[in-house]
MIDODO-193766 format. One line per field, with one value per residue (C-alpha): residue in three letters; x, y, z. Coordinates in nm, 3 decimals, always signed. Layout:
# MIDODO-193766
rest: c(ala  ...) $
xx: c(X  ...) $
yy: c(Y  ...) $
zz: c(Z  ...) $
END
This chain:
# MIDODO-193766
rest: c(unk  unk  unk  unk  unk  unk  unk  unk  unk  unk  unk  unk  unk  unk  unk  unk  unk  unk  unk  unk  unk  unk  unk  unk  unk  unk  unk  unk  unk  unk  unk  unk  unk  unk  unk  unk  unk  unk  unk  unk  unk  unk  unk  unk  unk  unk  unk  unk  unk  unk  unk  unk  unk  unk  unk  unk  unk  unk  unk  unk  unk  unk  unk  unk  unk  unk  unk  unk  unk  unk  unk  unk  unk  unk  unk  unk  unk  unk  unk  unk  unk  unk  unk  unk  unk  unk  unk  unk  unk  unk  unk  unk  unk  unk  unk  unk  unk  unk  unk  unk  unk  unk  unk  unk  unk  unk  unk  unk  unk  unk  unk  unk  unk  unk  unk  unk  unk  unk  unk  unk  unk  unk  unk  unk  unk  unk  unk  unk  unk  unk  unk  unk  unk  unk  unk  unk  unk  unk  unk  unk  unk  unk  unk  unk  unk  unk  unk  unk  unk  unk  unk  unk  unk  unk  unk  unk  unk  unk  unk  unk  unk  unk  unk  unk  unk  unk  unk  unk  unk  unk  unk  unk  unk  unk  unk  unk  unk  unk  unk  unk  unk  unk  unk  unk  unk  unk  unk  unk  unk  unk  unk  unk  unk  unk  unk  unk  unk  unk  unk  unk  unk  unk  unk  unk  unk  unk  unk  unk  unk  unk  unk  unk  unk  unk  unk  unk  unk  unk  unk  unk  unk  unk  unk  unk  unk  unk  unk  unk  unk  unk  unk  unk  unk  unk  unk  unk  unk  unk  unk  unk  unk  unk  unk  unk  unk  unk  unk  unk  unk  unk  unk  unk  unk  unk  unk  unk  unk  unk  unk  unk  unk  unk  unk  unk  unk  unk  unk  unk  unk  unk  unk  unk  unk  unk  unk  unk  unk  unk  unk  unk  unk  unk  unk  unk  unk  unk  unk  unk  unk  unk  unk  unk  unk  unk  unk  unk  unk  unk  unk  unk  unk  unk  unk  unk  unk  unk  unk  unk  unk  unk  unk  unk  unk  unk  unk  unk  unk  unk  unk  unk  unk  unk  unk  unk  unk  unk  unk  unk  unk  unk  unk  unk  unk  unk  unk  unk  unk  unk  unk  unk  unk  unk  unk  unk  unk  unk  unk  unk  unk  unk  unk  unk  unk  unk  unk  unk  unk  unk  unk  unk  unk  unk  unk  unk  unk  unk  unk  unk  unk  unk  unk  unk  unk  unk  unk  unk  unk  unk  unk  unk  unk  unk  unk  unk  unk  unk  unk  unk  unk  unk  unk  unk  unk  unk  unk  unk  unk  unk  unk  unk  unk  unk  unk  unk  unk  unk  unk  unk  unk  unk  unk  unk  unk  unk  unk  unk  unk  unk  unk  unk  unk  unk  unk  unk  unk  unk  unk  unk  unk  unk  unk  unk  unk  unk  unk  unk  unk  unk  unk  unk  unk  unk  unk  unk  unk  unk  unk  unk  unk  unk  unk  unk  unk  unk  unk  unk  unk  unk  unk  unk  unk  unk  unk  unk  unk  unk  unk  unk  unk  unk  unk  unk  unk  unk  unk  unk  unk  unk  unk  unk  unk  unk  unk  unk  unk  unk  unk  unk  unk  unk  unk  unk  unk  unk  unk  unk  unk  unk  unk  unk  unk  unk  unk  unk  unk  unk  unk  unk  unk  unk  unk  unk  unk  unk  unk  unk  unk  unk  unk  unk  unk  unk  unk  unk  unk  unk  unk  unk  unk  unk  unk  unk  unk  unk  unk  unk  unk  unk  unk  unk  unk  unk  unk  unk  unk  unk  unk  unk  unk  unk  unk  unk  unk  unk  unk  unk  unk  unk  unk  unk  unk  unk  unk  unk  unk  unk  unk  unk  unk  unk  unk  unk  unk  unk  unk  unk  unk  unk  unk  unk  unk  unk  unk  unk  unk  unk  unk  unk  unk  unk  unk  unk  unk  unk  unk  unk  unk  unk  unk  unk  unk  unk  unk  unk  unk  unk  unk  unk  unk  unk  unk  unk  unk  unk  unk  unk  unk  unk  unk  unk  unk  unk  unk  unk  unk  unk  unk  unk  unk  unk  unk  unk) $
xx: c(-0.204  -0.095  -0.368  -0.287  -0.578  -0.492  -0.534  -0.734  -1.008  -1.369  -1.567  -1.380  -1.475  -1.714  -1.895  -1.927  -2.062  -2.322  -2.432  -2.457  -2.666  -2.918  -2.948  -3.017  -3.281  -3.435  -3.613  -3.839  -4.120  -4.096  -3.718  -3.556  -3.203  -3.137  -2.963  -2.814  -2.645  -2.328  -2.239  -2.308  -2.610  -2.598  -2.625  -2.894  -3.115  -3.075  -3.186  -3.485  -3.596  -3.592  -3.819  -3.561  -3.652  -3.414  -3.506  -3.345  -3.433  -3.523  -3.878  -3.926  -3.806  -4.043  -4.339  -4.272  -4.499  -4.345  -4.058  -3.687  -3.445  -3.085  -2.814  -2.584  -2.212  -2.129  -2.303  -2.557  -2.586  -2.682  -3.027  -3.125  -3.067  -3.284  -3.561  -3.573  -3.587  -3.856  -4.078  -4.048  -3.892  -3.651  -3.292  -3.021  -2.684  -2.460  -2.224  -1.865  -1.682  -1.405  -1.661  -1.828  -1.489  -1.466  -1.810  -1.684  -1.362  -1.534  -1.813  -1.564  -1.343  -1.642  -1.752  -1.400  -1.438  -1.230  -1.306  -1.317  -1.143  -1.267  -1.050  -1.290  -1.570  -1.839  -2.111  -2.014  -2.265  -1.985  -1.870  -2.231  -2.269  -1.945  -2.061  -2.379  -2.177  -1.987  -2.109  -1.905  -1.727  -1.661  -1.449  -1.448  -1.148  -1.007  -0.698  -0.406  -0.486  -0.806  -0.605  -0.553  -0.925  -0.901  -0.801  -0.552  -0.521  -0.828  -0.797  -0.836  -0.899  -0.835  -0.989  -1.025  -1.290  -1.201  -1.165  -0.964  -0.644  -0.375  -0.097  -0.302  -0.384  -0.013  +0.072  -0.188  -0.070  +0.291  +0.204  +0.029  +0.334  +0.571  +0.364  +0.394  +0.021  -0.051  -0.353  -0.480  -0.432  -0.622  -0.540  -0.885  -0.825  -0.929  -0.636  -0.806  -0.841  -0.476  -0.362  -0.593  -0.459  -0.093  -0.139  -0.320  -0.039  +0.228  +0.064  -0.033  +0.335  +0.423  +0.141  +0.045  -0.321  -0.524  -0.891  -1.071  -1.407  -1.651  -1.965  -1.942  -2.077  -1.822  -1.563  -1.302  -1.343  -1.293  -0.977  -0.844  -0.905  -0.719  -0.422  -0.403  -0.441  -0.146  +0.074  -0.072  -0.225  -0.408  -0.652  -1.023  -1.309  -1.596  -1.895  -1.959  -1.837  -2.081  -1.878  -1.555  -1.445  -1.206  -1.089  -0.893  -0.666  -0.588  -0.227  -0.173  +0.095  +0.014  -0.312  -0.385  -0.732  -0.843  -1.186  -1.347  -1.458  -1.824  -1.771  -1.914  -1.685  -1.916  -1.857  -1.481  -1.465  -1.671  -1.431  -1.127  -1.264  -1.331  -0.983  -0.818  -1.043  -1.183  -1.540  -1.665  -1.703  -1.342  -1.217  -1.422  -1.287  -0.931  -0.981  -1.092  -0.820  -0.547  -0.573  -0.317  -0.255  -0.457  -0.717  -1.086  -1.289  -1.653  -1.735  -2.023  -2.037  -2.016  -1.960  -1.977  -1.820  -1.816  -1.456  -1.431  -1.622  -1.532  -1.605  -1.599  -1.413  -1.385  -1.023  -0.865  -0.870  -1.141  -1.107  -1.084  -1.213  -1.120  -1.289  -0.986  -1.010  -1.385  -1.402  -1.190  -1.430  -1.350  -1.357  -1.734  -1.838  -1.987  -1.959  -2.260  -2.474  -2.346  -2.334  -2.507  -2.447  -2.540  -2.458  -2.228  -1.948  -1.690  -1.349  -0.983  -0.705  -0.448  -0.241  -0.296  -0.138  -0.152  +0.089  -0.187  -0.296  -0.586  -0.653  -0.653  -0.916  -0.998  -1.328  -1.238  -0.951  -1.166  -1.436  -1.173  -1.072  -1.435  -1.464  -1.166  -1.348  -1.645  -1.422  -1.258  -1.599  -1.703  -1.377  -1.434  -1.798  -1.735  -2.005  -2.099  -2.047  -2.190  -2.037  -1.995  -1.660  -1.479  -1.185  -1.066  -0.693  -0.442  -0.443  -0.801  -1.084  -1.097  -1.413  -1.490  -1.669  -1.727  -1.416  -1.204  -1.051  -1.071  -0.869  -1.010  -0.736  -0.829  -0.793  -1.064  -1.310  -1.477  -1.481  -1.350  -1.075  -1.178  -0.976  -1.133  -1.243  -1.375  -1.729  -1.728  -1.664  -1.944  -2.116  -2.232  -2.077  -2.083  -1.768  -1.616  -1.296  -1.044  -0.745  -0.740  -0.410  -0.465  -0.115  +0.029  -0.261  -0.358  -0.734  -0.825  -1.176  -1.290  -1.586  -1.482  -1.564  -1.920  -1.967  -1.818  -2.041  -2.350  -2.256  -2.214  -2.552  -2.712  -2.527  -2.659  -3.014  -2.977  -2.850  -3.129  -3.396  -3.256  -3.263  -3.187  -3.462  -3.570  -3.600  -3.440  -3.386  -3.036  -2.819  -2.526  -2.211  -1.939  -1.914  -1.624  -1.553  -1.673  -1.983  -2.145  -2.144  -2.488  -2.538  -2.822  -2.835  -2.590  -2.376  -2.274  -2.371  -2.201  -2.406  -2.178  -2.182  -2.321  -2.620  -2.711  -2.946  -3.093  -2.908  -2.548  -2.393  -2.073  -1.974  -2.141  -2.036  -2.268  -2.560  -2.518  -2.414  -2.314  -2.624  -2.872  -3.153  -3.210  -3.422  -3.214  -3.255  -3.058  -2.895  -2.658  -2.525  -2.184  -2.083  -2.070  -2.065  -2.390  -2.433  -2.703  -2.886  -3.123  -3.229  -3.571  -3.717  -4.056  -3.890  -3.694  -3.758  -3.737  -4.064  -4.262  -4.003  -4.161  -4.474  -4.302  -4.028  -4.186  -4.066  -4.202  -4.243  -4.095  -3.886  -3.679  -3.357  -3.019  -2.680  -2.508  -2.180  -2.033  -1.808  -1.678  -1.962  -2.250  -2.402  -2.578  -2.898  -3.043  -3.418  -3.474  -3.273  -3.161  -3.246  -2.997  -3.047  -2.794  -2.806  -2.573  -2.358  -2.530  -2.872  -2.791  -2.834  -2.886  -2.535  -2.228  -2.093  -1.743  -1.815  -2.110  -1.911  -1.895  -2.266  -2.369  -2.254  -2.297  -2.611  -2.779  -3.145  -3.247  -3.563  -3.550  -3.758  -3.730  -3.617  -3.535  -3.627  -3.477  -3.632  -3.419  -3.094  -3.221  -3.117  -3.292  -3.184  -3.279  -3.275  -3.288  -3.277  -3.604  -3.783  -3.670  -3.956  -4.052  -3.960  -3.611  -3.583  -3.700  -3.444  -3.179) $
yy: c(-4.691  -4.461  -4.218  -3.905  -3.726  -3.372  -3.287  -2.969  -3.128  -3.057  -2.813  -2.514  -2.356  -2.098  -2.349  -2.609  -2.343  -2.234  -2.588  -2.694  -2.382  -2.469  -2.833  -2.716  -2.464  -2.720  -2.876  -2.568  -2.453  -2.202  -2.199  -2.026  -1.951  -1.636  -1.799  -2.152  -2.183  -2.306  -2.388  -2.760  -2.910  -3.227  -3.034  -2.795  -3.084  -3.268  -2.954  -2.917  -3.267  -3.141  -2.848  -2.571  -2.354  -2.131  -1.767  -1.667  -1.296  -0.987  -1.013  -1.363  -1.234  -0.936  -1.172  -1.354  -1.273  -1.508  -1.748  -1.782  -1.642  -1.770  -1.555  -1.780  -1.820  -1.588  -1.294  -1.050  -0.671  -0.452  -0.381  -0.749  -0.729  -0.416  -0.580  -0.886  -0.662  -0.434  -0.731  -0.869  -1.200  -1.398  -1.347  -1.611  -1.490  -1.772  -1.539  -1.663  -1.450  -1.381  -1.245  -1.042  -0.886  -0.766  -0.604  -0.402  -0.303  -0.169  +0.002  +0.187  +0.277  +0.411  +0.619  +0.770  +0.874  +0.597  +0.421  +0.040  -0.213  -0.572  -0.841  -1.120  -1.231  -0.965  -1.234  -1.426  -1.385  -1.310  -1.015  -0.899  -0.903  -0.706  -0.444  -0.405  -0.278  -0.015  +0.344  +0.509  +0.431  +0.057  -0.133  -0.511  -0.657  -1.001  -0.907  -0.665  -0.507  -0.360  -0.139  +0.113  +0.199  +0.318  +0.666  +0.596  +0.964  +0.907  +0.749  +0.375  +0.055  -0.286  -0.615  -0.961  -1.228  -1.488  -1.767  -1.575  -1.725  -1.627  -1.607  -1.377  -1.157  -1.126  -1.043  -0.762  -0.615  -0.631  -0.429  -0.167  -0.142  -0.101  +0.189  +0.360  +0.389  +0.475  +0.259  +0.050  -0.318  -0.579  -0.944  -1.090  -1.428  -1.688  -1.869  -2.202  -2.112  -2.012  -2.337  -2.544  -2.379  -2.414  -2.782  -2.855  -2.686  -2.880  -3.220  -3.151  -3.098  -3.448  -3.668  -3.815  -3.713  -3.482  -3.504  -3.194  -3.263  -2.974  -2.810  -2.645  -2.321  -2.317  -2.044  -2.202  -2.540  -2.372  -2.201  -2.538  -2.681  -2.390  -2.420  -2.800  -2.779  -2.539  -2.790  -3.116  -3.125  -3.448  -3.279  -3.374  -3.172  -3.388  -3.317  -3.672  -4.028  -4.061  -3.804  -4.003  -4.242  -4.484  -4.623  -4.302  -4.395  -4.759  -4.682  -4.398  -4.440  -4.161  -3.963  -3.665  -3.578  -3.238  -3.090  -2.747  -2.593  -2.674  -3.048  -3.288  -3.553  -3.831  -3.747  -3.715  -4.057  -4.221  -4.093  -4.185  -4.536  -4.603  -4.480  -4.713  -5.007  -5.040  -5.028  -4.723  -4.936  -5.055  -4.699  -4.585  -4.872  -4.784  -4.422  -4.534  -4.792  -4.538  -4.257  -3.999  -3.760  -3.441  -3.614  -3.540  -3.861  -3.941  -4.222  -4.391  -4.399  -4.759  -4.689  -4.389  -4.349  -4.037  -3.966  -4.108  -4.184  -4.481  -4.452  -4.689  -4.490  -4.775  -4.835  -5.154  -4.990  -4.788  -4.419  -4.288  -3.941  -3.844  -3.585  -3.352  -3.363  -3.315  -2.966  -2.688  -2.702  -3.071  -3.065  -3.006  -3.242  -3.589  -3.737  -3.964  -3.648  -3.527  -3.847  -4.185  -4.511  -4.478  -4.106  -4.000  -3.758  -3.576  -3.570  -3.514  -3.771  -3.666  -3.982  -4.294  -4.513  -4.394  -4.668  -4.918  -4.964  -4.721  -4.399  -4.088  -3.836  -3.474  -3.295  -2.963  -2.889  -2.954  -2.737  -2.469  -2.475  -2.428  -2.165  -1.981  -1.975  -1.830  -1.571  -1.480  -1.421  -1.211  -1.013  -0.944  -0.841  -0.653  -0.873  -0.836  -1.170  -1.283  -1.547  -1.624  -1.550  -1.884  -1.763  -1.449  -1.402  -1.158  -0.940  -0.976  -1.216  -1.537  -1.634  -1.930  -1.922  -2.282  -2.391  -2.115  -1.894  -1.513  -1.295  -0.959  -0.747  -0.564  -0.232  -0.339  -0.488  -0.159  +0.208  +0.287  +0.136  -0.195  -0.284  -0.628  -0.840  -1.125  -0.991  -1.093  -1.463  -1.666  -1.349  -1.335  -1.035  -0.881  -0.792  -0.762  -0.915  -0.632  -0.845  -1.187  -1.374  -1.744  -1.840  -1.641  -1.751  -1.389  -1.338  -1.020  -0.921  -0.566  -0.486  -0.126  +0.006  -0.128  +0.046  +0.368  +0.353  +0.282  +0.567  +0.806  +0.704  +0.760  +1.090  +1.200  +1.105  +1.287  +1.614  +1.604  +1.605  +1.820  +2.200  +2.464  +2.489  +2.125  +1.889  +1.546  +1.234  +1.103  +0.890  +1.011  +0.868  +1.036  +1.285  +1.528  +1.819  +2.069  +1.889  +1.571  +1.415  +1.296  +1.026  +1.150  +0.838  +0.920  +1.193  +1.320  +1.660  +1.854  +1.959  +2.219  +2.261  +2.613  +2.471  +2.195  +2.402  +2.750  +2.739  +2.648  +2.301  +2.250  +1.913  +1.737  +1.397  +1.452  +1.516  +1.259  +0.895  +0.717  +0.554  +0.810  +0.895  +1.269  +1.504  +1.799  +2.115  +2.175  +2.510  +2.542  +2.344  +2.430  +2.179  +1.842  +2.005  +2.014  +2.231  +2.114  +2.270  +2.179  +2.543  +2.509  +2.858  +2.770  +2.677  +3.003  +3.113  +3.481  +3.448  +3.467  +3.647  +3.993  +3.881  +3.658  +3.907  +4.248  +4.526  +4.490  +4.110  +3.914  +3.622  +3.333  +3.203  +3.043  +3.207  +3.086  +3.277  +3.587  +3.878  +4.169  +4.395  +4.152  +3.806  +3.645  +3.473  +3.190  +3.245  +2.950  +2.762  +3.023  +3.336  +3.498  +3.828  +4.063  +4.130  +4.425  +4.427  +4.752  +4.577  +4.282  +4.441  +4.777  +4.776  +4.818  +4.490  +4.474  +4.185  +3.942  +3.636  +3.783  +3.710  +3.477  +3.138  +2.962  +2.749  +2.950  +3.026  +3.390  +3.598  +3.944  +4.204  +4.287  +4.649  +4.666  +4.464  +4.530  +4.291  +4.385  +4.349  +4.045  +4.206  +4.182  +4.363  +4.243  +4.387  +4.205  +4.538  +4.641  +4.369  +4.500  +4.619  +4.988  +5.072  +4.945  +5.167  +5.471  +5.406  +5.377) $
zz: c(-2.245  -1.960  -1.851  -1.648  -1.475  -1.368  -0.999  -1.065  -1.280  -1.186  -0.975  -0.836  -0.503  -0.652  -0.875  -0.600  -0.364  -0.623  -0.712  -0.347  -0.280  -0.554  -0.449  -0.095  -0.206  -0.448  -0.150  -0.139  -0.371  -0.658  -0.699  -0.997  -1.113  -1.312  -1.605  -1.581  -1.243  -1.423  -1.781  -1.764  -1.933  -1.721  -1.390  -1.521  -1.642  -1.312  -1.127  -1.360  -1.256  -0.897  -0.988  -1.033  -1.333  -1.528  -1.597  -1.926  -1.937  -1.739  -1.878  -1.733  -1.398  -1.418  -1.462  -1.134  -0.841  -0.583  -0.532  -0.462  -0.720  -0.707  -0.865  -1.067  -1.003  -1.296  -1.125  -1.270  -1.325  -1.031  -1.180  -1.142  -0.765  -0.754  -0.960  -0.732  -0.425  -0.570  -0.659  -0.305  -0.418  -0.200  -0.316  -0.274  -0.399  -0.527  -0.713  -0.695  -0.432  -0.685  -0.934  -0.661  -0.587  -0.951  -0.920  -0.623  -0.803  -1.117  -0.923  -0.700  -0.999  -1.192  -0.893  -0.895  -1.260  -1.420  -1.748  -1.722  -1.946  -1.914  -2.073  -2.164  -2.393  -2.431  -2.472  -2.158  -1.871  -1.624  -1.836  -1.883  -1.506  -1.457  -1.710  -1.509  -1.212  -1.413  -1.387  -1.663  -1.990  -2.048  -2.303  -2.346  -2.531  -2.606  -2.810  -2.762  -3.100  -2.954  -2.718  -3.000  -2.985  -2.624  -2.502  -2.221  -2.132  -1.919  -1.572  -1.634  -1.440  -1.604  -1.485  -1.633  -1.666  -1.400  -1.658  -1.919  -2.061  -1.811  -2.073  -2.300  -2.000  -1.915  -2.279  -2.291  -1.961  -2.078  -2.392  -2.177  -1.950  -2.246  -2.381  -2.045  -1.975  -1.613  -1.531  -1.241  -1.336  -1.134  -1.204  -1.133  -1.299  -1.042  -0.877  -0.944  -1.314  -1.335  -1.168  -1.391  -1.707  -1.604  -1.513  -1.841  -2.035  -1.846  -1.901  -2.264  -2.347  -2.228  -2.371  -2.709  -2.676  -2.452  -2.353  -2.225  -2.056  -2.032  -2.157  -2.499  -2.348  -2.065  -2.116  -1.888  -2.063  -2.402  -2.270  -2.149  -2.496  -2.661  -2.422  -2.460  -2.838  -2.860  -2.678  -2.814  -3.162  -3.079  -2.833  -2.803  -2.646  -2.504  -2.284  -2.159  -2.218  -2.512  -2.710  -2.670  -2.949  -2.775  -3.109  -3.164  -2.872  -2.966  -3.060  -2.812  -2.549  -2.303  -2.260  -2.038  -1.904  -1.774  -1.706  -1.673  -1.347  -1.428  -1.489  -1.224  -1.079  -1.194  -1.560  -1.508  -1.339  -1.615  -1.882  -1.673  -1.609  -1.977  -2.075  -1.824  -1.933  -1.580  -1.458  -1.276  -0.963  -0.990  -1.029  -0.733  -0.526  -0.621  -0.528  -0.185  -0.144  -0.214  +0.038  +0.140  +0.426  +0.373  +0.154  +0.217  +0.256  +0.322  +0.559  +0.739  +1.118  +1.243  +1.613  +1.848  +2.191  +2.410  +2.309  +1.952  +1.634  +1.412  +1.040  +0.746  +0.478  +0.225  +0.315  +0.446  +0.791  +0.964  +1.029  +1.387  +1.474  +1.830  +2.047  +2.015  +1.635  +1.629  +1.779  +1.925  +2.220  +2.273  +2.654  +2.658  +2.376  +2.421  +2.071  +2.127  +2.122  +1.783  +1.575  +1.552  +1.368  +1.001  +0.972  +0.691  +0.767  +0.558  +0.724  +0.638  +0.669  +0.929  +0.921  +0.707  +0.976  +1.334  +1.445  +1.513  +1.152  +1.180  +0.986  +1.204  +1.087  +1.165  +1.138  +1.297  +1.059  +0.755  +0.909  +0.975  +0.607  +0.509  +0.780  +0.629  +0.295  +0.480  +0.647  +0.316  +0.164  +0.466  +0.437  +0.067  +0.122  +0.449  +0.602  +0.969  +1.148  +1.480  +1.707  +2.079  +2.242  +2.271  +2.480  +2.661  +2.604  +2.753  +2.443  +2.324  +2.240  +2.034  +1.843  +1.616  +1.281  +1.165  +1.360  +1.201  +1.468  +1.460  +1.698  +1.809  +1.973  +2.294  +2.110  +1.862  +2.114  +2.210  +2.119  +2.468  +2.684  +2.842  +3.151  +3.200  +2.901  +3.118  +3.086  +2.717  +2.786  +2.623  +2.506  +2.141  +1.966  +1.619  +1.425  +1.078  +0.938  +0.903  +0.805  +0.638  +0.596  +0.675  +0.557  +0.846  +1.066  +1.095  +1.079  +1.267  +1.375  +1.451  +1.675  +1.739  +1.392  +1.420  +1.755  +1.619  +1.310  +1.522  +1.756  +1.463  +1.328  +1.669  +1.701  +1.362  +1.460  +1.793  +1.643  +1.385  +1.655  +1.938  +1.961  +2.223  +2.485  +2.451  +2.747  +2.702  +2.911  +2.974  +3.198  +3.407  +3.244  +3.448  +3.739  +3.792  +4.025  +3.765  +3.641  +3.506  +3.159  +3.052  +2.785  +2.565  +2.346  +2.068  +2.222  +2.565  +2.704  +2.985  +3.285  +3.448  +3.826  +3.780  +3.591  +3.835  +4.048  +4.091  +4.418  +4.497  +4.452  +4.646  +4.497  +4.197  +4.334  +4.632  +4.398  +4.118  +4.082  +3.760  +3.612  +3.750  +3.509  +3.465  +3.256  +3.139  +2.935  +2.612  +2.690  +2.394  +2.093  +1.948  +1.679  +1.859  +2.205  +2.399  +2.711  +2.953  +3.245  +3.527  +3.566  +3.405  +3.333  +3.478  +3.807  +3.839  +4.204  +4.104  +3.908  +4.238  +4.448  +4.413  +4.598  +4.853  +4.944  +4.904  +5.131  +5.482  +5.475  +5.758  +5.626  +5.758  +5.608  +5.677  +5.685  +5.366  +5.381  +5.546  +5.456  +5.668  +5.548  +5.599  +5.576  +5.280  +5.381  +5.167  +5.166  +4.931  +4.669  +4.417  +4.619  +4.856  +5.041  +5.201  +5.576  +5.618  +5.933  +6.045  +6.028  +6.253  +6.599  +6.773  +6.912  +6.697  +6.553  +6.409  +6.171  +6.121  +6.230  +6.582  +6.636  +6.348  +6.217  +5.878  +5.877  +6.154  +6.093  +6.136  +6.098  +5.940  +5.758  +5.388  +5.367  +4.996  +4.682  +4.335  +4.083  +3.780  +3.973  +4.166  +4.498  +4.835  +5.153  +5.503  +5.852  +6.185  +6.366  +6.207  +6.401  +6.742  +6.977  +6.947  +7.308  +7.257  +6.953  +7.160  +7.435  +7.171) $
END
C-alpha cells in the first residue's frame, strides 16, 4: 500500500505559538487558559497533568483572585480582556495573530458605522471572540442563502472565520459581487488553512482512501474531512491511532493522510507508521536519515570551537554550524560562550553536502524567519519594539529583532533633521514597523512617529497647565538675531529681543548660549505660539523711579546714544533720561557729540520727572557753581 502524507499536516504557526506559550507558562503556579488552548483533547489533557486548568466560563474567571490567564489561540471577546485587567490577574495573550487582525478589522468597521457579516460557525469560539469585538449590527452566516436576510443598503464589512472552507467563502463572495452590493470584503481565511485545504483536495482526488486526523471539535479538521469526502468517498476521520481500523485498508492501493492544525506531530507519525507497517522508531529514523536543503532539524552539540559548532542531527554525517551562520554579529562571537556539549539546538539545513560530506547548518537564518514572524505580529498590532542599533548606514539605521533585520531610513530616525547618525551606533532605540514586505526584503522601522506622538502628548500636557502671567523653566534651544527659542518641555516659546531685558540688548547671541537654563514669563499664548519675556513686573525699575529720580536729585549715568537735540543717559537698566543739548554746558553747544561720547559717565541734576509718560529730564548746567551762573 502506498501512503502519502501531506506536507501541511499538523500544527500551524498560530497553534504552535499558543501551545508553546502554555507549556512555557506551565512551569509557574496558578496557570489557567480561558477555554481549551486548542481543539485537541490530547494536548489539553497533557497540560492538565502539568497543572494548567481550563476556565470554561466568564463566571469561573470572575471567581479567580490570583493567577495567570492565557487567552487561547481562537481569541476572546473584548470584555474578557477588561475583566482580567480589572481583577488584577496576569494576562498572557496567545491569540493567533491572524485572528487578532480580524478583531481589529471588525472593531474599526463598527466604529465607522458599518454592519458586520462573519462567515463561519456561530458556535465556534473564534467566531464568538470576533463578535465580542463588534460594536454594531452583526450577522453570522454559513450559507449563501442566508444573504437574503441581510439589508445590504447599509454600509457593510464582511470577514471570515480563519478556518472556513475557502471554496464556500469564494462562492458566497461571488454571489455578493454578482448582485452588485458595494461592501468591504476581507478574506481573513488563514493562508495555512487555505494551503492545507487545497493540498487535501488535490491528494484526495488521486487516492483510493483518505485519512483525516484531528479532534472532533476542531473546525479546521472537520473542514478537511468535508473537502476530502467530496473528492474521495472512502474518507475516514480519526482522532488518534486507536480510532483507526487497519483492516479497512487491506485491499487499498493508495492512501492519503492529512491532519488539522491542532493535531500534534506525535499522533500524525503514529498513524503514518502504522499505515506503512513500520515502527514509530523506524519512521523517526527514516525522517532523520532523509534530510533536504531548507529543512529544520534538531541536533545535539557534540563539539564546540570558537568558530564552529558540531551537532549530531541523526544523519549519516554531522552538522556544521559556523560562526558566520550563527549570528549576523559573527565577528564578535566566540561560540564556546554560547553553546556547550550536550545542548540541543534547532537549526536549518543550508546544504546537505558541503563538498566534504558534512551538512552545513544555519542558526541565524532560522532565527531570522522566526524574527520575521515576530515582526509581522508587531506590524499587525502596531507594537512598539526596542532594539540596539546594529549598524549605521549611509541612508539610515539597521537594527536586529531576533536576527531579522529592520531598516530605519534617516528621514524616520528623528522628528528633526539629523546630519550625523553616528551617535546612534549601539544605542537602544524604540520604533514601530511601518512597512512589512519580507518577500521584497523590505521591513521598514519608524522612530519618528513615536517621537512626534510623544511630543504632541507633552505639548498637550504643557498647554493644559500654562497660562499668561505664569513663570516657567526652560532651556535655550536656538538663538537668532531677533530672539531666542526656549524649549518649555513640550513646545517652544519665543523670547523676542525686546523682551530680554528692561534695558537694551544689542545682540541676543551675546546674552544666551544654546543649552542655557532660564526662567521666563508667559507673556501671551496664541494657538500653539507662545510669547515669552524676561521683563518680570516686580523687577520693573520704574516702580521705584519716582523716589530715586525725583526733581532736584543729583544722579550719575552713562551716555547711551546721542541725537542732534540731546543725549540719552542710561541711569540704570530700563531707565533712560534726556539731557537736552541746551543743558550740557553754560556755553552754546552745536550738538552733544561735540563734548560727549557714548559710554561716558556724567553727573547731572533731575529737572523734570513725568511718571505716567516715563520721562526724565536732566541738566548738567544746573550743577554749575552759583558764581559762575552770576557771571553768566
